[in-house]
Every structure is written in structure tokens, then in C-alpha cells.
N, C-alpha and C positions, 0 to 999 in steps of 0.2 A: 906422311907416308900412309900406306894401306897395310892392314894386317889381315891375313886369312889363314885358315887351317888347311889341312889336306883332306880332299874329298873323295868319297867312294859312292858308287851307285851300282845297281845290279839288276840282273834278270834271274829267272829261275835256274839258269844254267851256270851263272857265275857272276863275278863282280868286276867292274872297271874302276881304276883308281889312277890319280895323278900324284906321284910321290917324289919327294925331294931326292936328288942324287947325293951320295955321300960326300962328294967334293964341293957341294953347294954351287955348282955351275949351272944349275937348272933343274928341271923335273922331267920325268918321263911317264907316259901313259902305259899302264900295265893291265893285264887281264888275269884274274884268278879263276881258273876253271874248277867248278865244284866237283865234277865227276872224277877228275884225275888228280885234284889237289895240286895242280901245277900253276905257278905264277910265271907269266912271260911278258916281255916287252912287246908292244904292238908295233913291231917293225919287221918287215919281211927280209931285210938284208942281214944275213948272219955275220957279216964283217963290219957292220956299222957300230960306231962307238957311241951313238945317241948323244952327240955333243954339239949339234948345230941345227939350224932350221931346215937343213936338207933332209933330216930324219923326220918322218911323219909322227914319231912318238915323242919328239923333243919339245919342251916348252921352256922358254927363257926364264931366268930367275926373277926378272922384274914383273912377271905376269902373275895374276891370280886366275886360276883356271878351275871351273866347276863342271865336272862331267855329269850328265844325267841321261837316263834312257826314258823315252816317251814314245808310245805308239810303235814299238819295235825298231826305233832308230836311236842312234847315239848322237848326242849333242854335247858341245862344250861352250860354256859361257866364259868369255875371256875378258879380263881387264888388264890393260897395259898401263902400268903406273907412270912411266915417263911421259906418255902422250895423253893420258886421261881418256883412253878410248875403250869403249865397251863393244864386244863383238859376240855374235851368236854364230857358231859353226856347226855344220852337220857332217857326220862321218859315217862310214860303213861300220857295221858291228865288229869288223876286223881292224878298225882304226884307220883305214885307208880312205882315199878319195874324198878328202875334206873340201867343203865349199862354204863360203861365207854367206850367211843369209841376212845378216843385219850388222850395221856398224854405226854407232852413235858416240858422241863425246859426253863425258860426265858433266861438262859445262852445260849441255843441253838439259840434262835431267835434274841436276842439282846446282843451279847457277850460284846460289848463295853459299853453298858448302864446298864447291870444287876446290877453291884455293886453300881452304883449311885442310881438306882431305889430302892434298898433295904436299903441303908444307908443314904439317904438324903431326903430333902423335895421335890424332883422332882415329878411332877405329871405324872402318866402314866394312862390315862383314857381309859380303854378298852370300847370304846363307844358303840359297839353293834356287832352283828355277823350274818352271813348268812351261811346256810348249805344246800346243795342240795342233800345230800345222798352220795356224793363222795368227794366234796371239801368244806372245811371250809374256810371262809374269815372273818378275824377279823380286826378291825381297832383300832388305838390308836393315841393319840396326846402326844408327848414328849416335854420337855423343857417349852417354854413360852405358857402354855395352854391358849387357844386351837389352836393358830395360827401358831407358829413358825415352828413346825416340825411334820409331820404326817407319819404314817406307815400303809400300808395295808399288811397283811400276808395271803398268799394263801397256804393252807395245804391239801395235799392228805391224807385223814384220813386212808385209807387202807394201804398205804406204809409208811406214816410218812414223805414223802418228802414235802419240803416247799420252797417257795421263797418270798422274801421281796420286797416291792415297797416303798422305802423311798422318800418322796417328801413334799414340802409345801402343806398345806391343799388345796389351790386353784388348784395346779397341780393334786392332788389326785382326785379332783372333775372332772377335764378334762379327766384324763386318765382312770378312772373307774367310770364314772358318776352314773351308775345305783346302784352299790354297795354303793358308797359314799352317795347317796341320802337316802338310807335306814339307813346307819350307823348314820347319824345325824338327823334322825327323819323326813326326807322328806322336810326340809326347806333349805338345803344347808348352814345353819348357826345354831348356838344354839339359841333356843327360850328362852328368859329370861322373867320371869313373876313377876310383882309386885302385890301381893294379897292385894286388897283394901277393907276396911270395908264399911263405909257409907259416904254420902255427907251432912248429917245433924246430929247435936248433940242435942242441946237444944233450938235452934232458928228455928222456922218453915220457910221452903222455900215454901211449900204449906200446906194447912190446914190439909190434910190427910196423911202427910208423917210420918216418923218413930220417930219423936221427943217425942211423948207421951209414947213410949216404951223404949227409949234408956237408961234412967237412971236405970231402973230395969234390963235390959238385956245385956248391953254392955260387961260385963265380960264374960258371957256365950257365947255371940256371938263371941268374940275374941277367946275363947277356941275352939269353933266349927270350926272357920276358920283355926286355927293352926292344929287341929287334921285332918281336911280334907286334908291339903296339906303338912303336916310335912315331908312326905317321897316322895314328888314330886320333881324330880331333877330340874325342870324348875323354881320353885319358889325361888327367890333370896332375896326378902325382903317383908316387910309388910307396908301397909299404913293405918293409922287410920282414914283418911278422905280426902275429896277433897273440896276446897273452903268453908271451915267452918269458917265463920267470927267470931265464938266464940273464935278463937285463938288470937283475939285482946283484949280479956277481961281477967281479973284476974281469974275468974272461969274457963274459957276455957283453959287458960295456965296451970292451975293445972290439968285439965282433960287430957290435952295433955301428961303431965308427968305420970299420973296414967295409961293411956293406954299404953304408951311406956314401963313402968315398968312391967305391967301385961304381955305384949307380951314377954318381956325378960325372965320372969319366965316360960312361956309356951315353949319358944323356944329361948335358949341363943345364937343360932348360926346365926340367921338372923337379919339384922339391920331393924330399923323402921323409916319411914318417914311420912309426911303428906303434901298434896298439898295445898299451901296457895296462894291465889291471893293477892299479896302484896299491890297493889293499893286499892283494895276493902276492905282490912283490915283497911286501913287508913280511907276510907270513912265511914266504919261502926263505927269506934271510934268517928267520928264527928257527929254521928246521921244520916248519909246519907247512911246507909247501904242498899244494894240492897234487902236484906232479913230481915224480922222481923216478930214476931208473929202477930202484927197488920196488916202488909201488907199482910200476908198470909190469914188472915181472910177477908180482903177487896177483895183480889183476888178471893177468893171462892165466895163471894157475887157477885162480878162483873161477874164471870163466869156464875152464875145462871141467872143473868139479861141478859147476852149476849145470853144465850140459848133461851130466850123468844122473842128475837128480830127477825124481818124478816131477811132473809139471807143477803140481800143487805146492812144491817146496821151493820153487824158483822165485826168490823175493829180493835178494840183496843186489844193489847196484854195483857194477864193476866198471873198470876202465875209466874213460873220460866222463862217464855218467856220474861218477862220484863228485866231480866239480859242481855239476848242475844240482845234484841232491843237496850238497852242502849249502850252496847259494839259496836254494829254496828254504832250507831250514833256518838260516840266519836272517833271511829277509833282505829286501832291496835297501831299506833304510840303514840297516846294520852295515851293509857293504859300503854305502856312500859315506856314512859317518866314520867308519873305520879308515877310509881313505884320507881323512883329515888329520890323522895322528902324525906327529912330527917324524917318526921313523919312516913313514910312507914317502915323505919328501926326501929323506936321506937316501933311500933305496931306489929312487927313480931319477934324481936330478942329473946324475952323471950320464945316464943313458939318454935322457932327453937332450942333454948338451951335445950329444953325438948324432943328432938328426936335425933336419930343418924345421919340422913341425912336430910338437909333442902330441902323441896320440893318447888320449885319456879314455880308458874304459871305466865307466861308472865313477868318474871323479868330479861330478857336478859341483859338489860342495867345496872343492878346492879352487875353482876357477878364479874367483875374486882375489883370494889370498895370493895365488901364484902369479897372477897378472901384475900384482903390485911388487912382489918379491923379485920376480924375474922380468924386468921391463923389456927384454929383447925376445922373450919367448912367445911363439905362436902356438895356439892350442887348437886341436881338432878333437871333437867328441867322436872317438872311434867306435864306442859302443855306449848307448844310453837306453835306460828303461823307457818304455812307451809312455808311462804316466808322467815322465819328466819332460816331455816335449815342450810344454808351455814354459816351464821354469828355464829350460835351456834357451829358448828363443828370446825371452825377456832379457836375459843376461847378455846374449850374443848381440842383440840390437844396440846395446850400450858399449860394447867392447869390440872394436874392429879386429883385435888380435885373436878373437875366437872365430875361426874360419868356417866352421860348419859342424854337422852332426850326422852320425849314422845311428838311427834308432834300431834296436835289436828286437825283432828283425823286421825288415821291410816286407820280404816275401817268404812265405812258408817254405820249408825245406825238409828233405828226408834226412834224418839223423838227429843227434843230441836229444834222443827221446826222453821226455819227462820234464824238461825244464819249463814248459808252459802247458803241460798236458793235464791240467785239472779238467775232468770230463764227467758228465752226468752218467749214471749207471746204464741208461738205455743205449748209450753209444760207447761205453767203455768196454774194452776187451777183457776177457776173463783171465788172460795170462800176460805177464810182462812182455813176452816176446812179440805180442801183437802190436805193441807201440811202434809206430813207423816214423812219425814226424815230431818236431819240437812243439807244434801247436801254438806258435806265438807270432806268426806273421801278420802284418797289417793287411796283406793280401793273401788269401788262402791258396791251397794247393791247386785249385782250379783256375786261379787268376782273378777271382772275385774279391773286390775290396771288402774287408770286414768293417764293423762299426769302429774299430780302432783306427782305421784309415781315415774315417770321417773326422775323428777327434784330432788326429795328427795334422790334417789339412787345416783345421780351424786353429790349432795351436801355433802352426807355422804361418798363419795369416795368408794362406792360399784361398781360404773361404771364410765367410763370416758366420755361416750357419743360419738358423739352427738346423741340426740333424737329430732325428729321433732314433733311439735304439731301445729295444724292449727285451728284458730277460725272458726266456721262454716261460710263459705264464704257468704252464702245466708242470714245470720242473719245481720240485719242492726242496731239493737238496741245497744245503748251504756250502757251496764249494769254496775251498781255500785256494785262491789264485796265487800264483807266484809273481815275482816282480816283473817277469817278462810278459805277463798277460794282463791287459787292462780290464776287460769285461767279457762276459759271455752273452751279452745282449745282441740281438739281431735287429736289423732295420725292417721290422714287419709289425703290423697290427692285426695279423690273421691268426687268432687263437680261439677258434670256434669251440664251444663246449666249456669254456672257462668263464662264462659270465658271472660276475660278482666276486671272482677270486682276485686276490691282491696282485697287481701288476707293478713290477719295478721298472720304471721308465727313466732312462738317462737322456739328457739333451746336451749336445755339444754346440757351443756358440761363443762368439766374441760379442759379449753383451753384459749389461749390468744385471738384468733379471730375465727370467723366462716364465711364460704362462702356458699352461696346458688346457686345451679345450677338448672334451669328449662329446661328440655329437652336438657340437655347438654350445655346450654348457661348460662353465669354468670348473675345472677339476683340481687345479693346483697352481700355485705361483711361488717362485722362490728366487733367491740370489744365485748368481753364477760365480763359481770359484775356480779359477784356473781353467776356464773354458768348459767346465762341467757342472751340471746340476742333476740331482737324482730325486725322484719322487716315487711315492707308493700310493697308487690309486686303484679303485675297483675297475676291473676290465669290463668293457661292453663292446659287442660287435658294432661296427659302424665306421667311424673315423676319429682319428686323434690329430690335433693340430698343436704345434708348438709355435709360440710367438715370442720373438726376442725384442727386448727394449733397451734403450740406452739409459744413461744416468738421469736424463731429463724425462723419462717415461715416454719417449717417442719410439714408435715401432720401427725396428730395423728390418726384420724380415720374418717369414713364417714358412713352415713346412707341414704338409698333411700326409698321413698314411691312412689307407683304407683297408677294411677287412675284405678278404677275397670272397667271391660269391660261393654259393652252395655247390655248384657244379665243379667237378674235378677232372682235369685231364693232364696228360704228360705233354709238355712242350719240348719238342726236339728243335734246338736252335743252333744250327751250324754257324760258325763265326764268319763264314764266307758264303756268298751267293753261288759261287762256282769254284772248282778246284782243278788244278792241272794234274794230268795223269802222273802217278808216281809220287805226288806230294802229299803231305799230311794235312788232315782236316780235323780241327778241334770242334767237338760237338757237345755243348752243354745240354744237360737233360734236367728239366725243372718241372715239378708239379705246381699247378696253379689253377685259377678259374679260367673261364672261357675268354676273359679279357687279358689274360697274362699276368694277373696279380699272384704273387708267390704264396704258396701254402707250405710253410715250414713244418707243420705237424704231420705231413704225409710221410709214412715210412713204408717202403716197399723193397722187395728183392727184384732187381731187374736182370733180364737176360738180353744180350745184344747180339744180333747177327748182322752180317754185311754182305751185300751182293755187289759184284764188280768192285771189290776192294778188300782190304785186310784190316781186321780189328787189331791195332797195334797196342792199345792200352785202354783200361777201363778202371775208374776209381771214383772216390768222393773226397771231400775235404776233411773227413774224419781222421784224427791222428791215430786211431786204432784200426788195423787192417787184418782181417782173418784171411790168410792166403797171401796174394800179391796183386800187382796191377796188370798182370798178363792173363787174367781169367776172362771168361765171357759173362760172368755174373757179378753183381755188385749190390750192396745195400745202400740205399740213399741216406744222405746225411742232411737232416732238416729239409727233406724233399728234393735234394739235388745230387747229381753225379755228372760225370763227363766221360765221353768216349773219344778216343783218338783213332782216326781211320786213315789208312793210306789208299788213295784212289787207284783204281785199275784203269784199263785202256778203253772201256766201253763208253757209252753215251752218258750214263748216269750212275752215280753211286747210290745205292739204296740201303738205308739204315733201318733195321727193324728192332723195336724194343718191346719186350713183353714183361708185364708184371703178373700178379696173381690172378687177375681177372680180364685184363685187356691187352690188346696188341696195338702198337702205334708204329707209324713208318714215316719216312721222309726221304725224298730223292734230291740229289744235288748234281747239277750238270758238270760233266768233265770237259775241260777245254782241250 
């Protein structure tokens, strides 16, 4: 048999999808209009039941159908399982006037696999397709979905001639990167999503959270969540909550089971989990819980009192910030070792038994013990400290019942201020209310991967490294980082004016040893522990190279960073070469030399104006913000900021950026 997900494609105006009918008698093509937020079946007959091939929107249950929009036209790639036939059909954007452009048998394309594909449980996922009017390119993964074996097939639609490109997925990406990028949704990997409900049940975390509504609404809420994403191919499981200490109580354990059962009724195909902070469940059971209704009330009162104080007296954390402050004080190791106490098991086992997959928040030290004690238990790392990525991965590789991991956090976010917000004085806000973000994302608020992202890629064996990161050489403070922050190092060797000063250099690599060269001369060499090495060497302008070696002293790979040149300019770098009228355009702003090498020591106040467009947002990756993101001025953070612009209807959007001495501009065509 063949297996496929449900597919969507879109234009700037809306999205097309082929979704399964509730009675499983087939699928229908629908269109979701962006402007009106209306979803409609692409059939012009109001009396039609969309249940037979006479309906232009109907697709039989035995078919796999992939819609895609290319060159302003709508296409559907169809595979009929019974007959092993592959078709390319062209439709109007209203879903009408379909015509067949191509028809081939799978036997022609995959003669050695066709029989197995039709008669076994082998997956053949026709991931997506591209068509330029002459050539159709389709992609599929065979065998050990999705990694072991991939195929790109290029077909001349007019002549029917075709050629195959069989290769592992990684080779496909290298050989035909542009097509592969589109085939897998633009990420180079499959994007897997856990759909999560809420982080409060019946115990308040803050006075005005969802607790007062949950008892009445949780069943409807879960139904809405499932209906929203039932046909979304990326959603692989549901979570009923995160760090809900109620799971340590009898009432909460029962509610865990009820929510799991309700989700099973709504969607019997996806498993259910819930993220439990194992150590804090134990504290909650001892009356030491971080959250309670009484504490939420007191926090609200304290917040009101804080608001009345002079600015210089506002110091104490309130509300959910208390949790982060406590965790920062006790440290990440204390949290993980605390989770190994026997009472932590006693206060989580019943809740875990009421879900399909046990969600462990900071329970890394329990994995081996619990896998042995509970042979039927599946474990998901629902929150893990960044520094534990290597340790998690090594355990997970040896235990198939450990399904995956969510590092906290992957992407920077507004809120939970303070949990990772160790910051140097030159970027630190003077008052607590200026803290805006958690400052702990592997990807910063502008969408730029931090050094922690490089470490995570190496730890999870997506890359071998080496990757170089350097603590800002001019910064002399010894920051006390929290468990959620790995490093303050930046991937730059541009620290002019710091010659001779001590530079703290980190290298992330899958290797036995790493050597550093500065301007071609050996500066240091050392062993790699858990994918990290740290060195202290004198800084010199020029270049730094990291070379990684295996256990036999053979070179694995190397990376070089160079010092930016003396000239300084502001680079305005729109993420798109053109923009549609009315659409958003994200515009990174970065100081560098004339060759584009980043200069993180540049500090400037920028003012941004826009012609034929609207400035919708302006900010930096700094976790402290004086004011907000709706102003027309911003202070750079290590030489960077970002503007978000909505295009007008004219020919070009013009972005004008001024600092203390210069004015820079950039024009982007409007389509």
C-alpha cells in the first residue's frame, strides 16, 4: 500500500488543500481565502454532495493527491493506488476545467519497487512537485521513511521522457538543492509539530489566567484544536498541558486521563502527551508548589503594589516570574538531580500512565532508570536545557523508547523575562520593566541562529563542526548564566581595538580534539568534551581557524572567521528581492565592512523611515527594550537590528535608515 499525508499549497491570496471527508469515502479540494477567512469546497454546484467523480472537487479514497501552485496555475499530482498510475492535471484557480497533462505508470518509473509498493507496508511519500510548463520534478522517499532512500524524477511532460536521480536524502539536497528545498517545505528536514493545549488547569499560575474557564471549556477547546489541525501533515501528537502541577493530585490525574481519552475519540491516530516538571510535581505535593491559587492572588496584589512604587524600588519578581527566578537560583543541575528522588516518581507515575507518551521536563537523569522500571513507557523530552543536548542525544540513540526532545527554547520569544536574561551592562536596561524576552532562544528574536544553535546542530549530529564562537572580547563582566543559556559567545572574530586582550573562544565539534590557529600560527589545542571545547588566547586582528581531529589525529574539518575591514557601513538586507503590495517585508540591518563581514562592536541609534510603505515594526535581538517595537528608532544590538515593512502600491518600497552621522537607503520592487 501507499501512505501519504494531506497536502496544502498556496498563493498570497489563500491556500488550496485536499482534505479527507469525515466519512472516509474520499477527499475534497477546498480553498481557504485569506482576506475573508472563509473555507469553501471548489465546486460550483450548491446542491452537490461531493461524493462522486462527477464533482470536480471530489477525489477517490484510493488516490494520493498533491496540489501545488506554479506560475499562477493550479496543478494536482495524482497517484491511483489500484492501478499504479501517476497523473499530472492542470486546473483553473477555481478548481474547474481540469485537463490531464501527463499519465505514467509507477512500473515505468520504479520497476524494481512497484510490486513492493503496492503489496507491502512500504512507504512511498510523493512529498511534493514542481512544474515549469515543460518539466515536472517530483520527489519521493522509499524504504526507511524519510531518510534511507530518496528519488527525484524529472519528466518532460511533452515527450514523456524521464530520468531518475536515486540518492540518500542528504545527497539529493546537495545535487538538486533548490528543488529539494521546495519538496520538503523549505526546511531541509520534515517539520514535526506537537499541538499543545494550555499550561494551567485548575490551579492558578497568575490571577487572570485560564483557570476560571477551563472546567467549562476544555472539551470544546480540545475539539477545536483537533479540528484545526486534523489534516495538517506536520502535527504528529497532542499535548494536554505543560508544567501543570495538578498532575501530582488525584483530581489532576483523573483529568489527565479524561483529556487523553477525549483526544483519542476526536483523533484515534495521534498519541497524547503532557509536559510534567518532575521535580516541581514533588514540591507541589509537599505544599511547596511554585504555583497555587493563594500565590497567584498574592502575586497580583504584589504587582499592583509594585506599580505604585518609584521606579528605583521595583525589584521583586512577581507572578510566573517567581518560577524562573527560583530555577535560576537552584541551578539546572539541582533541578535535574532533584527529579531523581523517589517521591518524584511517586508523584508522576499515575499521570504518566494516563497518557500515551510521558512528557519529561528536565528529567534527563531519570531516563535510564525509568525505561528499565516501566518497560512499556515511551518518553519525550518536553523541555531540556540547551547544555544537555549532547547527553540527551547519546541516550536517545541507544533507547528507541525515547522519542525526541524539545530544547528550551528553540526560538526566542517575548515573555518569561529573566530566565535566560544575563546581560552585559552596556545592553542591560536600567529598570526591570524593560526586560522583554527570555533571552534563551537558539534562534534570536530576529530569526538569526545564535552560537547555541550551532552547538545544538553538532550535538544532534546534524553537523560535525567545527563552529567557532567568541565571547565579546571587550566585555569584562563575569556573567552568571542560567541553565537556559549556554553561552554569550558570538560567531565573530571582529574585535578591533582589543589586540592582546584575552579572548574566550568556544568550539563546537563532533571530534576528539580541536586546534586553534590565529593568523596561521598555533594558538591552542585541546580535547573536546560533549561537543564543546573552550580556550583562552590573546586576541589578534586577522583570522582564526579551528581544526577538528578524530581519535587517530586525522583532520575532520575546519572553519575560519576573519576580522572585518576598517571601513564601516550599514548593510540593509531585505529577505526578498521583491514584495507584493500589502505584504510584509522583513529587513535585517547589520553593520559590517564593505565585503559584508559583520561588526558586532558597532553601537548606533537608528531612525527608519519608509516611502511607499508602512513601518510595522522595528527592534533588535536585545532582551531589554526601552519603549516598544512600534517606534521608528532602535538601538542596535551587537551591530544589528531589523525593520518590518508593509509594502504600498507603488513601484518600489524605499527604506531610509539614518544613524548619528550617515544615511543609508534601499529600494525593493513591488510586484
